[in-house]
DRENPA-3360 file (N, C-alpha, C; in nm, 2 decimals, always signed):
BEGIN
1 = MKQKTIFI = +18.61/-5.22/-15.97/+18.49/-5.24/-15.89/+18.52/-5.24/-15.74 ~ +18.63/-5.31/-15.71/+18.67/-5.32/-15.57/+18.71/-5.18/-15.51 ~ +18.78/-5.10/-15.60/+18.81/-4.97/-15.55/+18.69/-4.89/-15.52 ~ +18.58/-4.90/-15.61/+18.46/-4.83/-15.59/+18.39/-4.87/-15.45 ~ +18.39/-5.00/-15.43/+18.33/-5.06/-15.31/+18.41/-5.00/-15.18 ~ +18.54/-5.01/-15.20/+18.63/-4.96/-15.08/+18.60/-4.81/-15.06 ~ +18.58/-4.73/-15.17/+18.56/-4.59/-15.15/+18.42/-4.57/-15.08 ~ +18.32/-4.64/-15.13/+18.19/-4.63/-15.07/+18.19/-4.66/-14.92;
9 = LAAAALLL = +18.26/-4.77/-14.89/+18.27/-4.81/-14.75/+18.34/-4.71/-14.66 ~ +18.45/-4.66/-14.72/+18.53/-4.56/-14.65/+18.45/-4.43/-14.63 ~ +18.37/-4.39/-14.73/+18.28/-4.27/-14.71/+18.18/-4.29/-14.61 ~ +18.12/-4.41/-14.61/+18.01/-4.45/-14.51/+18.07/-4.44/-14.37 ~ +18.19/-4.50/-14.36/+18.26/-4.50/-14.22/+18.29/-4.36/-14.18 ~ +18.33/-4.28/-14.27/+18.36/-4.14/-14.24/+18.24/-4.07/-14.19 ~ +18.13/-4.09/-14.26/+18.00/-4.03/-14.22/+17.95/-4.07/-14.09 ~ +17.96/-4.20/-14.06/+17.92/-4.25/-13.93/+18.01/-4.20/-13.82;
17 = SFLATAVI = +18.14/-4.19/-13.85/+18.23/-4.13/-13.75/+18.19/-3.98/-13.72 ~ +18.16/-3.91/-13.83/+18.12/-3.77/-13.81/+17.99/-3.76/-13.73 ~ +17.89/-3.84/-13.76/+17.77/-3.83/-13.69/+17.78/-3.87/-13.54 ~ +17.86/-3.97/-13.52/+17.89/-4.02/-13.38/+17.96/-3.91/-13.30 ~ +18.06/-3.84/-13.37/+18.13/-3.73/-13.30/+18.03/-3.62/-13.27 ~ +17.94/-3.59/-13.36/+17.85/-3.48/-13.34/+17.75/-3.51/-13.22 ~ +17.71/-3.63/-13.21/+17.62/-3.67/-13.11/+17.69/-3.67/-12.97 ~ +17.81/-3.71/-12.97/+17.89/-3.71/-12.85/+17.92/-3.57/-12.80;
25 = YKNNQREQ = +17.95/-3.48/-12.90/+17.97/-3.34/-12.87/+17.85/-3.27/-12.81 ~ +17.73/-3.30/-12.87/+17.61/-3.24/-12.82/+17.57/-3.29/-12.68 ~ +17.59/-3.43/-12.66/+17.57/-3.48/-12.53/+17.66/-3.42/-12.42 ~ +17.79/-3.41/-12.46/+17.88/-3.35/-12.37/+17.85/-3.20/-12.33 ~ +17.80/-3.13/-12.43/+17.75/-2.99/-12.41/+17.64/-2.99/-12.31 ~ +17.54/-3.08/-12.33/+17.43/-3.08/-12.24/+17.47/-3.12/-12.10 ~ +17.56/-3.22/-12.09/+17.61/-3.27/-11.96/+17.68/-3.16/-11.89 ~ +17.76/-3.08/-11.96/+17.84/-2.97/-11.90/+17.74/-2.86/-11.85;
33 = AEQQASAN = +17.64/-2.83/-11.93/+17.54/-2.73/-11.89/+17.47/-2.78/-11.77 ~ +17.43/-2.90/-11.76/+17.36/-2.95/-11.64/+17.45/-2.95/-11.52 ~ +17.58/-2.99/-11.54/+17.67/-2.98/-11.43/+17.69/-2.84/-11.38 ~ +17.70/-2.75/-11.47/+17.72/-2.61/-11.44/+17.60/-2.56/-11.36 ~ +17.48/-2.59/-11.40/+17.36/-2.55/-11.33/+17.35/-2.61/-11.19 ~ +17.39/-2.74/-11.18/+17.38/-2.81/-11.06/+17.48/-2.75/-10.96 ~ +17.60/-2.72/-11.01/+17.71/-2.66/-10.93/+17.68/-2.52/-10.88 ~ +17.59/-2.45/-10.95/+17.55/-2.32/-10.92/+17.40/-2.30/-10.90;
41 = REALVRVY = +17.35/-2.39/-10.82/+17.20/-2.40/-10.80/+17.15/-2.27/-10.75 ~ +17.22/-2.20/-10.66/+17.17/-2.08/-10.60/+17.17/-1.97/-10.70 ~ +17.24/-1.98/-10.81/+17.24/-1.87/-10.91/+17.11/-1.88/-11.00 ~ +17.04/-1.99/-10.99/+16.92/-2.01/-11.07/+16.80/-1.93/-11.01 ~ +16.78/-1.93/-10.88/+16.66/-1.86/-10.82/+16.71/-1.78/-10.70 ~ +16.67/-1.66/-10.70/+16.69/-1.57/-10.59/+16.56/-1.54/-10.52 ~ +16.56/-1.51/-10.39/+16.44/-1.49/-10.32/+16.36/-1.37/-10.37 ~ +16.43/-1.27/-10.43/+16.36/-1.15/-10.48/+16.30/-1.17/-10.62;
49 = SPTLGNAN = +16.33/-1.28/-10.69/+16.29/-1.30/-10.83/+16.14/-1.30/-10.84 ~ +16.08/-1.23/-10.95/+15.94/-1.23/-10.97/+15.89/-1.38/-11.01 ~ +15.78/-1.42/-10.95/+15.73/-1.55/-10.97/+15.59/-1.55/-11.01 ~ +15.55/-1.65/-11.08/+15.41/-1.67/-11.12/+15.37/-1.81/-11.11 ~ +15.25/-1.84/-11.05/+15.21/-1.98/-11.04/+15.22/-2.03/-10.90 ~ +15.18/-2.16/-10.88/+15.18/-2.23/-10.75/+15.32/-2.23/-10.69 ~ +15.33/-2.18/-10.57/+15.46/-2.18/-10.50/+15.51/-2.32/-10.47 ~ +15.42/-2.42/-10.47/+15.45/-2.56/-10.44/+15.45/-2.65/-10.57;
57 = APVVLVEF = +15.45/-2.58/-10.68/+15.44/-2.66/-10.81/+15.56/-2.76/-10.82 ~ +15.54/-2.87/-10.88/+15.65/-2.97/-10.89/+15.75/-2.93/-11.00 ~ +15.71/-2.84/-11.08/+15.81/-2.79/-11.19/+15.84/-2.64/-11.17 ~ +15.96/-2.61/-11.15/+16.01/-2.47/-11.14/+16.08/-2.44/-11.27 ~ +16.02/-2.35/-11.34/+16.06/-2.30/-11.47/+16.13/-2.17/-11.46 ~ +16.26/-2.17/-11.47/+16.34/-2.04/-11.46/+16.37/-1.99/-11.60 ~ +16.34/-1.86/-11.62/+16.36/-1.80/-11.75/+16.45/-1.68/-11.73 ~ +16.56/-1.68/-11.80/+16.64/-1.55/-11.81/+16.59/-1.48/-11.93;
65 = FDPACETC = +16.54/-1.36/-11.91/+16.48/-1.29/-12.02/+16.52/-1.14/-12.03 ~ +16.50/-1.09/-12.15/+16.53/-0.95/-12.17/+16.40/-0.89/-12.23 ~ +16.34/-0.78/-12.16/+16.21/-0.73/-12.21/+16.22/-0.66/-12.34 ~ +16.34/-0.64/-12.39/+16.36/-0.58/-12.53/+16.39/-0.69/-12.63 ~ +16.38/-0.82/-12.59/+16.41/-0.93/-12.68/+16.29/-0.98/-12.75 ~ +16.29/-0.98/-12.88/+16.18/-1.02/-12.96/+16.14/-1.17/-12.93 ~ +16.23/-1.26/-12.92/+16.20/-1.40/-12.89/+16.14/-1.41/-12.76 ~ +16.19/-1.34/-12.66/+16.12/-1.34/-12.53/+15.98/-1.30/-12.53;
73 = RAFYPLVK = +15.95/-1.20/-12.61/+15.81/-1.16/-12.63/+15.73/-1.27/-12.70 ~ +15.79/-1.34/-12.80/+15.71/-1.44/-12.86/+15.69/-1.56/-12.77 ~ +15.78/-1.59/-12.68/+15.76/-1.70/-12.59/+15.67/-1.68/-12.47 ~ +15.65/-1.55/-12.43/+15.58/-1.52/-12.32/+15.43/-1.57/-12.32 ~ +15.35/-1.55/-12.43/+15.22/-1.61/-12.43/+15.22/-1.76/-12.44 ~ +15.32/-1.82/-12.50/+15.33/-1.96/-12.51/+15.36/-2.03/-12.37 ~ +15.44/-1.96/-12.29/+15.47/-2.01/-12.16/+15.34/-2.00/-12.07 ~ +15.27/-1.89/-12.09/+15.15/-1.88/-12.01/+15.04/-1.98/-12.05;
81 = EMMAANPG = +15.03/-2.01/-12.18/+14.94/-2.11/-12.22/+14.98/-2.25/-12.17 ~ +15.11/-2.28/-12.17/+15.16/-2.41/-12.11/+15.12/-2.42/-11.96 ~ +15.14/-2.31/-11.89/+15.10/-2.31/-11.75/+14.95/-2.33/-11.73 ~ +14.87/-2.26/-11.81/+14.73/-2.28/-11.81/+14.68/-2.42/-11.84 ~ +14.76/-2.49/-11.92/+14.72/-2.62/-11.96/+14.77/-2.72/-11.85 ~ +14.85/-2.68/-11.76/+14.90/-2.76/-11.65/+14.88/-2.69/-11.52 ~ +14.75/-2.67/-11.48/+14.72/-2.58/-11.36/+14.79/-2.64/-11.24 ~ +14.85/-2.55/-11.17/+14.92/-2.58/-11.04/+15.05/-2.66/-11.05;
89 = KIRLVLRY = +15.09/-2.69/-11.17/+15.20/-2.78/-11.19/+15.33/-2.70/-11.22 ~ +15.32/-2.58/-11.26/+15.44/-2.50/-11.30/+15.45/-2.37/-11.23 ~ +15.57/-2.34/-11.18/+15.60/-2.21/-11.12/+15.70/-2.14/-11.21 ~ +15.67/-2.03/-11.26/+15.76/-1.95/-11.35/+15.84/-1.85/-11.26 ~ +15.97/-1.85/-11.28/+16.06/-1.76/-11.21/+16.13/-1.68/-11.31 ~ +16.12/-1.55/-11.31/+16.18/-1.47/-11.41/+16.31/-1.41/-11.36 ~ +16.42/-1.42/-11.44/+16.55/-1.36/-11.41/+16.58/-1.26/-11.52 ~ +16.65/-1.16/-11.49/+16.68/-1.05/-11.58/+16.81/-1.08/-11.65;
97 = APFHAGSD = +16.81/-1.06/-11.78/+16.94/-1.06/-11.86/+16.92/-0.95/-11.97 ~ +16.93/-0.83/-11.92/+16.91/-0.71/-12.01/+17.03/-0.69/-12.10 ~ +17.04/-0.77/-12.21/+17.16/-0.77/-12.30/+17.15/-0.66/-12.40 ~ +17.02/-0.61/-12.44/+17.01/-0.51/-12.53/+17.04/-0.37/-12.47 ~ +17.09/-0.28/-12.56/+17.13/-0.15/-12.51/+17.01/-0.08/-12.45 ~ +17.03/-0.03/-12.32/+16.92/+0.04/-12.26/+16.81/-0.05/-12.20 ~ +16.82/-0.18/-12.21/+16.72/-0.27/-12.16/+16.72/-0.27/-12.01 ~ +16.83/-0.23/-11.95/+16.83/-0.23/-11.80/+16.73/-0.12/-11.75;
105 = QLVAALEA = +16.70/-0.02/-11.83/+16.60/+0.08/-11.79/+16.46/+0.02/-11.79 ~ +16.44/-0.07/-11.89/+16.31/-0.14/-11.89/+16.29/-0.23/-11.77 ~ +16.40/-0.30/-11.73/+16.40/-0.38/-11.61/+16.38/-0.30/-11.49 ~ +16.44/-0.18/-11.48/+16.43/-0.09/-11.37/+16.28/-0.05/-11.36 ~ +16.22/-0.02/-11.47/+16.08/+0.02/-11.47/+15.99/-0.09/-11.42 ~ +16.02/-0.21/-11.46/+15.94/-0.33/-11.42/+15.95/-0.35/-11.27 ~ +16.08/-0.33/-11.22/+16.10/-0.35/-11.07/+16.03/-0.24/-11.00 ~ +16.03/-0.12/-11.05/+15.96/+0.00/-10.99/+15.81/-0.03/-10.99;
113 = ARRQGKFW = +15.76/-0.08/-11.10/+15.62/-0.11/-11.11/+15.58/-0.22/-11.01 ~ +15.67/-0.31/-10.98/+15.65/-0.42/-10.89/+15.63/-0.36/-10.75 ~ +15.69/-0.26/-10.72/+15.68/-0.19/-10.59/+15.54/-0.14/-10.57 ~ +15.47/-0.12/-10.68/+15.33/-0.07/-10.67/+15.23/-0.18/-10.71 ~ +15.28/-0.31/-10.71/+15.19/-0.42/-10.73/+15.15/-0.43/-10.87 ~ +15.23/-0.38/-10.97/+15.18/-0.38/-11.11/+15.29/-0.44/-11.20 ~ +15.36/-0.54/-11.15/+15.47/-0.60/-11.23/+15.42/-0.66/-11.36 ~ +15.33/-0.76/-11.35/+15.29/-0.83/-11.46/+15.21/-0.74/-11.56;
121 = EALEALLA = +15.13/-0.65/-11.51/+15.06/-0.56/-11.60/+15.17/-0.47/-11.68 ~ +15.27/-0.43/-11.61/+15.37/-0.34/-11.68/+15.45/-0.43/-11.78 ~ +15.48/-0.55/-11.74/+15.55/-0.64/-11.83/+15.48/-0.66/-11.96 ~ +15.35/-0.69/-11.95/+15.27/-0.72/-12.07/+15.25/-0.59/-12.15 ~ +15.24/-0.48/-12.09/+15.22/-0.35/-12.16/+15.35/-0.32/-12.24 ~ +15.46/-0.34/-12.18/+15.59/-0.31/-12.25/+15.62/-0.41/-12.36 ~ +15.59/-0.54/-12.33/+15.60/-0.64/-12.44/+15.51/-0.61/-12.56 ~ +15.39/-0.57/-12.53/+15.30/-0.54/-12.64/+15.35/-0.42/-12.73;
129 = EQDNVAQN = +15.42/-0.33/-12.67/+15.47/-0.21/-12.74/+15.62/-0.22/-12.76 ~ +15.67/-0.34/-12.76/+15.82/-0.35/-12.77/+15.87/-0.29/-12.90 ~ +15.80/-0.30/-13.01/+15.85/-0.24/-13.14/+15.86/-0.09/-13.13 ~ +15.77/-0.03/-13.04/+15.78/+0.12/-13.03/+15.88/+0.16/-12.93 ~ +15.91/+0.08/-12.83/+16.00/+0.11/-12.72/+16.14/+0.09/-12.76 ~ +16.17/-0.01/-12.83/+16.31/-0.05/-12.87/+16.32/-0.03/-13.03 ~ +16.41/+0.06/-13.06/+16.44/+0.09/-13.20/+16.58/+0.05/-13.23 ~ +16.60/-0.04/-13.34/+16.74/-0.08/-13.38/+16.81/-0.15/-13.26;
137 = HTVETDRI = +16.73/-0.23/-13.18/+16.79/-0.31/-13.07/+16.83/-0.22/-12.96 ~ +16.79/-0.09/-12.95/+16.82/+0.00/-12.85/+16.69/+0.06/-12.78 ~ +16.68/+0.05/-12.65/+16.56/+0.10/-12.58/+16.57/+0.25/-12.57 ~ +16.46/+0.31/-12.61/+16.44/+0.46/-12.59/+16.35/+0.48/-12.47 ~ +16.42/+0.51/-12.36/+16.35/+0.51/-12.23/+16.23/+0.61/-12.23 ~ +16.25/+0.73/-12.29/+16.14/+0.83/-12.29/+16.01/+0.78/-12.36 ~ +16.02/+0.67/-12.43/+15.90/+0.62/-12.50/+15.81/+0.53/-12.41 ~ +15.86/+0.49/-12.30/+15.79/+0.39/-12.22/+15.68/+0.45/-12.14;
145 = WKYLDGLG = +15.68/+0.58/-12.10/+15.58/+0.63/-12.01/+15.44/+0.62/-12.06 ~ +15.42/+0.65/-12.18/+15.28/+0.65/-12.23/+15.22/+0.51/-12.23 ~ +15.31/+0.41/-12.24/+15.26/+0.27/-12.24/+15.23/+0.22/-12.10 ~ +15.29/+0.29/-12.00/+15.27/+0.25/-11.86/+15.15/+0.33/-11.80 ~ +15.13/+0.44/-11.87/+15.01/+0.53/-11.82/+14.88/+0.45/-11.84 ~ +14.80/+0.46/-11.75/+14.67/+0.39/-11.76/+14.67/+0.26/-11.68 ~ +14.78/+0.22/-11.62/+14.79/+0.10/-11.54/+14.76/+0.12/-11.40 ~ +14.73/+0.25/-11.36/+14.71/+0.28/-11.22/+14.84/+0.31/-11.15;
153 = LDLNKLKA = +14.95/+0.33/-11.22/+15.08/+0.36/-11.16/+15.10/+0.51/-11.13 ~ +15.17/+0.53/-11.02/+15.22/+0.67/-10.99/+15.35/+0.68/-11.07 ~ +15.34/+0.74/-11.18/+15.46/+0.75/-11.27/+15.58/+0.83/-11.21 ~ +15.54/+0.93/-11.13/+15.65/+1.01/-11.06/+15.73/+0.92/-10.96 ~ +15.65/+0.85/-10.89/+15.72/+0.75/-10.79/+15.79/+0.65/-10.87 ~ +15.74/+0.60/-10.98/+15.80/+0.49/-11.05/+15.94/+0.54/-11.10 ~ +15.94/+0.66/-11.16/+16.06/+0.72/-11.21/+16.17/+0.74/-11.10 ~ +16.12/+0.78/-10.98/+16.21/+0.79/-10.87/+16.27/+0.66/-10.83;
161 = DMASPDIA = +16.18/+0.56/-10.82/+16.22/+0.43/-10.77/+16.32/+0.36/-10.87 ~ +16.31/+0.39/-11.00/+16.39/+0.33/-11.10/+16.54/+0.36/-11.07 ~ +16.57/+0.47/-11.00/+16.71/+0.50/-10.96/+16.75/+0.45/-10.83 ~ +16.67/+0.36/-10.77/+16.70/+0.30/-10.64/+16.82/+0.21/-10.65 ~ +16.91/+0.22/-10.55/+17.02/+0.13/-10.55/+16.98/-0.02/-10.53 ~ +16.87/-0.04/-10.47/+16.82/-0.18/-10.45/+16.79/-0.24/-10.59 ~ +16.72/-0.16/-10.67/+16.69/-0.21/-10.81/+16.82/-0.23/-10.89 ~ +16.91/-0.14/-10.88/+17.04/-0.16/-10.95/+17.11/-0.28/-10.90;
169 = NVIAQDLA = +17.10/-0.31/-10.77/+17.16/-0.44/-10.72/+17.10/-0.56/-10.77 ~ +16.96/-0.56/-10.79/+16.89/-0.67/-10.84/+16.94/-0.70/-10.99 ~ +16.95/-0.60/-11.07/+16.99/-0.61/-11.20/+17.14/-0.66/-11.21 ~ +17.22/-0.61/-11.12/+17.36/-0.65/-11.12/+17.37/-0.80/-11.08 ~ +17.29/-0.84/-10.98/+17.30/-0.98/-10.93/+17.25/-1.08/-11.04 ~ +17.14/-1.04/-11.11/+17.09/-1.13/-11.21/+17.19/-1.14/-11.33 ~ +17.25/-1.03/-11.36/+17.36/-1.04/-11.47/+17.48/-1.12/-11.42 ~ +17.51/-1.11/-11.30/+17.62/-1.19/-11.24/+17.58/-1.34/-11.25;
177 = DAQTLKVS = +17.46/-1.37/-11.21/+17.41/-1.51/-11.21/+17.41/-1.56/-11.36 ~ +17.36/-1.48/-11.45/+17.36/-1.52/-11.59/+17.50/-1.55/-11.64 ~ +17.60/-1.47/-11.60/+17.74/-1.50/-11.63/+17.79/-1.63/-11.57 ~ +17.75/-1.65/-11.44/+17.79/-1.77/-11.37/+17.74/-1.90/-11.45 ~ +17.61/-1.89/-11.49/+17.55/-2.00/-11.56/+17.58/-2.00/-11.71 ~ +17.66/-1.91/-11.76/+17.70/-1.90/-11.90/+17.58/-1.87/-11.99 ~ +17.49/-1.79/-11.94/+17.37/-1.75/-12.02/+17.42/-1.64/-12.11 ~ +17.41/-1.66/-12.24/+17.46/-1.56/-12.34/+17.36/-1.51/-12.43;
185 = KTPEFYVN = +17.24/-1.57/-12.42/+17.13/-1.52/-12.51/+17.00/-1.54/-12.44 ~ +16.89/-1.47/-12.49/+16.76/-1.48/-12.42/+16.66/-1.52/-12.53 ~ +16.55/-1.59/-12.48/+16.53/-1.65/-12.35/+16.62/-1.77/-12.33 ~ +16.66/-1.79/-12.20/+16.73/-1.92/-12.16/+16.65/-1.98/-12.05 ~ +16.61/-2.11/-12.07/+16.52/-2.18/-11.98/+16.59/-2.29/-11.90 ~ +16.55/-2.30/-11.77/+16.59/-2.42/-11.69/+16.47/-2.48/-11.63 ~ +16.45/-2.61/-11.65/+16.34/-2.68/-11.59/+16.38/-2.77/-11.48 ~ +16.34/-2.73/-11.36/+16.39/-2.80/-11.24/+16.54/-2.81/-11.24;
193 = GKPLPSFG = +16.61/-2.70/-11.28/+16.75/-2.69/-11.29/+16.82/-2.74/-11.41 ~ +16.74/-2.80/-11.50/+16.79/-2.86/-11.62/+16.78/-2.77/-11.74 ~ +16.89/-2.74/-11.81/+16.88/-2.66/-11.93/+16.81/-2.74/-12.05 ~ +16.76/-2.67/-12.15/+16.70/-2.74/-12.26/+16.81/-2.81/-12.34 ~ +16.78/-2.93/-12.39/+16.88/-3.00/-12.47/+16.91/-2.93/-12.60 ~ +16.81/-2.85/-12.65/+16.84/-2.76/-12.77/+16.72/-2.66/-12.76 ~ +16.74/-2.54/-12.82/+16.65/-2.43/-12.80/+16.52/-2.46/-12.89 ~ +16.41/-2.43/-12.83/+16.28/-2.44/-12.90/+16.16/-2.46/-12.80;
201 = FEQLKTLV = +16.04/-2.42/-12.84/+15.93/-2.43/-12.75/+15.89/-2.58/-12.74 ~ +15.90/-2.66/-12.84/+15.87/-2.80/-12.83/+15.96/-2.87/-12.74 ~ +16.09/-2.83/-12.74/+16.18/-2.89/-12.65/+16.15/-2.85/-12.50 ~ +16.11/-2.73/-12.49/+16.07/-2.68/-12.35/+15.94/-2.76/-12.30 ~ +15.84/-2.77/-12.39/+15.72/-2.84/-12.35/+15.76/-2.99/-12.31 ~ +15.84/-3.05/-12.39/+15.88/-3.19/-12.37/+15.95/-3.21/-12.23 ~ +16.04/-3.12/-12.20/+16.11/-3.13/-12.07/+16.02/-3.10/-11.96 ~ +15.93/-3.00/-11.97/+15.83/-2.98/-11.87/+15.74/-3.10/-11.84;
209 = AEEIEKSK = +15.69/-3.16/-11.95/+15.61/-3.27/-11.94/+15.68/-3.39/-11.87 ~ +15.81/-3.41/-11.90/+15.88/-3.52/-11.84/+15.89/-3.49/-11.69 ~ +15.91/-3.37/-11.65/+15.93/-3.34/-11.51/+15.79/-3.35/-11.44 ~ +15.68/-3.32/-11.50/+15.55/-3.33/-11.44/+15.52/-3.48/-11.42 ~ +15.56/-3.57/-11.52/+15.54/-3.71/-11.51/+15.62/-3.77/-11.39 ~ +15.74/-3.72/-11.38/+15.83/-3.77/-11.27/+15.76/-3.74/-11.13 ~ +15.70/-3.62/-11.13/+15.64/-3.58/-11.00/+15.52/-3.67/-10.96 ~ +15.47/-3.75/-11.05/+15.36/-3.84/-11.02/+15.40/-3.97/-10.96;
217 = L = +15.53/-4.00/-10.98/+15.58/-4.13/-10.94/+15.59/-4.14/-10.78;
% end
């Protein structure tokens, strides 16, 4: 009986030790990510980055995204709903992390559309047709034109602008910043410079709500 009790106590102690180690590891990961973001604050937001919302909002939500990423597409309307539910409180800053093959061409098209004042319209059009534009995680550039047609864009100018060195530099800088911040998947969010404690929309909403409450103090 004593041996059984000792075994149970030893097993319980081992389990508690494992759980404590897991919690410490997770906390350390979060602290390292926060320290990384703090040390590289300028890598979070660039002056050229597309933004949506109140320029003076108390919460700056930075999203590294890939327009060929299915999860990015799923999060896009959720983020817009969260912004609508907190009018004037959130400013969204988009950063490019075109990790899918050929996705840099989608980004180039978005930047070229931005030169014609149609960035958000082009983004929503391409996200809506993502399944048709990207096959087997690879973007088929020739498929995007028909989905951009009808937005009032000069497609000939757009195609020419896509090859602009300035747009190539934007993509290169965003990828360099993603590497600096150790962004390896999309979407990756930072709320007032803080990374999510773990990935998920509820975690994002919670962190945003906390930052909004802090702004009221």
